[in-house]
C-alpha positions in Angstrom: -62.9 62.7 33.9 -62.0 59.9 31.5 -64.2 56.9 30.9 -62.5 53.8 32.4 -64.0 51.5 29.7 -62.5 53.6 26.9 -59.2 51.9 25.8 -56.2 53.8 24.6 -54.8 53.1 21.1 -51.7 51.8 22.8 -53.7 49.0 24.1 -54.3 47.8 20.5 -50.7 47.8 19.4 -49.1 46.5 22.5 -48.2 42.8 22.1 -47.3 40.2 24.7 -44.1 38.2 24.4 -46.0 35.2 23.2 -47.7 37.2 20.4 -44.4 38.7 19.3 -42.8 35.2 19.1 -45.7 34.0 17.0 -45.4 36.9 14.5 -41.7 36.3 14.2 -42.2 32.6 13.3 -45.0 33.6 10.8 -42.7 36.1 9.0 -39.9 33.5 8.9 -42.2 31.0 7.2 -43.4 33.6 4.6 -39.8 34.7 3.8 -38.8 31.0 3.4 -41.7 30.3 1.0 -40.9 33.4 -1.1 -37.2 32.4 -1.2 -38.1 28.9 -2.6 -40.4 30.4 -5.2 -37.6 32.7 -6.5 -35.1 29.9 -6.4 -37.2 27.5 -8.5 -38.1 30.2 -11.0 -34.4 31.2 -11.4 -33.3 27.5 -11.8 -35.9 26.8 -14.5 -35.0 29.9 -16.4 -31.3 29.0 -16.5 -31.8 25.4 -17.6 -34.5 26.1 -20.2 -33.1 25.6 -23.7 -33.2 28.7 -25.8 -34.0 28.8 -29.5 -32.7 31.9 -31.2 -34.5 33.1 -34.3 -32.8 34.8 -37.2 -31.2 38.1 -36.1 -30.8 41.0 -38.4 -27.3 42.1 -38.9 -26.2 45.7 -39.1 -26.3 45.5 -42.9 -29.8 44.2 -42.9 -28.9 40.5 -43.8 -30.3 37.7 -41.7 -28.0 35.8 -39.4 -28.2 32.0 -39.5 -30.6 30.5 -36.9 -28.9 29.0 -33.9 -30.7 26.1 -32.1 -29.8 24.0 -29.1 -29.2 20.4 -30.3 -31.9 18.0 -29.3 -31.4 14.5 -28.0 -32.9 11.7 -30.2 -36.2 10.5 -28.9 -37.0 6.8 -28.9 -39.9 5.9 -31.2 -43.2 4.9 -29.8 -43.1 1.6 -31.5 -39.8 0.7 -29.8 -41.3 1.6 -26.4 -44.8 0.1 -26.8 -43.9 -2.9 -28.9 -45.2 -6.1 -27.1 -42.7 -8.6 -25.8 -42.2 -11.5 -28.2 -43.9 -14.7 -27.3 -42.0 -17.7 -26.3 -42.8 -19.4 -29.6 -41.4 -16.4 -31.5 -38.2 -16.2 -29.4 -37.7 -20.0 -29.5 -35.5 -21.2 -32.3 -35.0 -24.7 -33.4 -31.4 -25.0 -34.5 -31.3 -28.8 -34.0 -34.6 -29.2 -36.0 -33.9 -27.1 -39.1 -32.2 -29.9 -41.1 -34.1 -32.9 -39.6 -36.4 -35.0 -41.8 -38.6 -37.6 -40.2 -40.2 -40.5 -42.0 -43.7 -40.4 -40.7 -44.3 -43.9 -42.2 -42.5 -45.6 -39.3 -41.2 -42.9 -36.9 -41.7 -43.6 -33.2 -42.7 -41.0 -30.7 -39.2 -39.9 -29.8 -38.4 -39.3 -33.5 -41.6 -37.4 -34.0 -40.7 -35.0 -31.2 -37.7 -33.8 -33.3 -40.2 -32.0 -35.5 -40.9 -28.3 -34.8 -43.8 -27.6 -32.5 -44.3 -31.4 -31.8 -44.0 -32.3 -28.2 -44.5 -35.7 -26.5 -48.3 -35.4 -26.4 -48.7 -34.5 -30.1 -46.2 -37.2 -31.1 -48.2 -39.8 -29.3 -51.4 -38.6 -30.9 -49.8 -38.8 -34.4 -48.5 -42.3 -33.7 -51.9 -43.5 -32.4 -53.8 -42.1 -35.4 -51.3 -43.7 -37.8 -52.0 -47.1 -36.0 -55.7 -46.7 -36.3 -55.5 -45.9 -40.0 -53.2 -48.8 -40.7 -50.4 -46.4 -41.8 -50.2 -43.1 -43.6 -50.7 -43.2 -47.3 -50.1 -39.4 -47.7 -48.3 -36.7 -45.8 -51.5 -34.6 -46.0 -53.1 -37.0 -43.6 -51.2 -35.2 -40.8 -53.8 -32.5 -41.2 -56.4 -35.0 -39.9 -54.5 -35.4 -36.6 -56.1 -33.7 -33.7 -54.2 -30.6 -32.6 -52.4 -30.1 -35.9 -54.0 -27.2 -37.7 -52.9 -25.8 -41.1 -50.4 -23.3 -39.5 -48.5 -26.2 -37.7 -48.7 -28.4 -40.8 -47.0 -25.7 -42.9 -44.2 -25.5 -40.4 -43.5 -29.2 -40.1 -44.2 -30.0 -43.8 -40.5 -29.4 -44.9 -39.3 -31.8 -42.2 -41.4 -34.9 -42.9 -41.3 -37.5 -45.6 -43.2 -40.7 -46.5 -40.9 -43.4 -47.6 -43.4 -45.9 -49.1 -46.9 -47.2 -48.7 -46.0 -50.9 -48.5 -46.4 -50.8 -44.7 -50.2 -50.0 -44.9 -52.4 -52.6 -43.3 -55.3 -53.4 -45.7 -58.8 -54.7 -45.1 -60.1 -57.5 -47.3 -63.5 -56.2 -48.5 -64.5 -59.8 -49.6 -64.2 -61.1 -46.0 -64.7 -58.1 -43.7 -67.9 -57.6 -41.9 -69.5 -54.3 -41.0 -67.9 -54.3 -37.5 -64.4 -54.7 -39.0 -64.9 -51.9 -41.6 -66.3 -49.6 -38.9 -63.2 -50.0 -36.8 -61.3 -48.0 -39.4 -61.5 -44.2 -38.8 -62.7 -43.4 -42.4 -65.6 -45.8 -42.1 -66.3 -45.0 -38.5 -67.3 -41.5 -39.5 -69.9 -42.8 -42.0 -71.0 -46.2 -41.0 -73.5 -46.4 -43.9 -70.5 -46.9 -46.2 -69.7 -50.2 -44.4 -73.3 -51.4 -44.8 -73.4 -50.6 -48.5 -70.1 -52.4 -49.2 -71.1 -55.5 -47.3 -74.6 -55.6 -48.7 -73.4 -55.2 -52.3 -71.0 -58.1 -51.8 -73.8 -60.3 -50.5 -76.1 -59.5 -53.4 -73.5 -59.6 -56.3 -70.7 -61.9 -54.9 -67.1 -61.1 -54.2 -65.4 -58.0 -55.5 -62.9 -58.6 -58.3 -61.1 -55.3 -57.8 -61.2 -52.6 -55.1 -62.5 -50.2 -57.7 -65.7 -52.3 -57.9 -66.9 -50.5 -54.7 -67.5 -47.4 -56.9 -70.5 -49.3 -58.3 -72.3 -48.9 -54.9 -74.5 -45.8 -54.3 -72.4 -44.0 -51.8 -68.8 -44.3 -53.1 -67.8 -41.4 -55.3 -64.4 -40.6 -56.7 -63.3 -38.4 -53.8 -64.2 -41.0 -51.2 -62.8 -43.8 -53.2 -59.3 -42.1 -53.5 -59.4 -41.7 -49.7 -60.3 -45.2 -48.6 -58.9 -47.3 -51.5 -55.3 -47.5 -50.2 -56.6 -49.3 -47.1 -58.7 -51.9 -49.0 -57.8 -55.2 -50.9 -59.7 -58.0 -52.5 -57.2 -60.7 -51.5 
């Protein structure tokens, strides 16, 4: 008499319809994955460039090497080079031959200079007015916003016609307040006091150079302020 709990081997291999359908789908997926792997491997092996080394001929001589021609590769500098700034790209064709007389140029004329816009043109004009006129082109270096690099660019485009337009201060009549109103004296107000006090003690100046007799006026400072002084 057989044991009813004992299962036959057929019970383990017999599958239901749903289990058979699941196995068929699983095998289809596996075959599809394998097919894709073989296809990709075959495609890369066909497209891969081959480099053939020297082959020995039947007589023992080496055959010339055959290589697959390579496409030129762009240099890293051409790819990674930064984009030029607007100032580098901007050219000034209408300003290359222009020469502006900074002695009497107005704001519109000053804007013809390279790198000089309306704001800087107004600052140049205002500083010229405060000085009483430019006595040297190098005084443009003293203008706020014009550093040495900008000055070197605009230098070939500027000129100073003459110095007869300069407004001078009479050191025999000017008081400390009048002298301090000038930018060169405003930066060092002790100079104004020395000039006025020396005049009160020794009388009027006969020449502008007489101010060098005071304690604070050296040759460098004298050459800077002398164009703006007079004794008449």
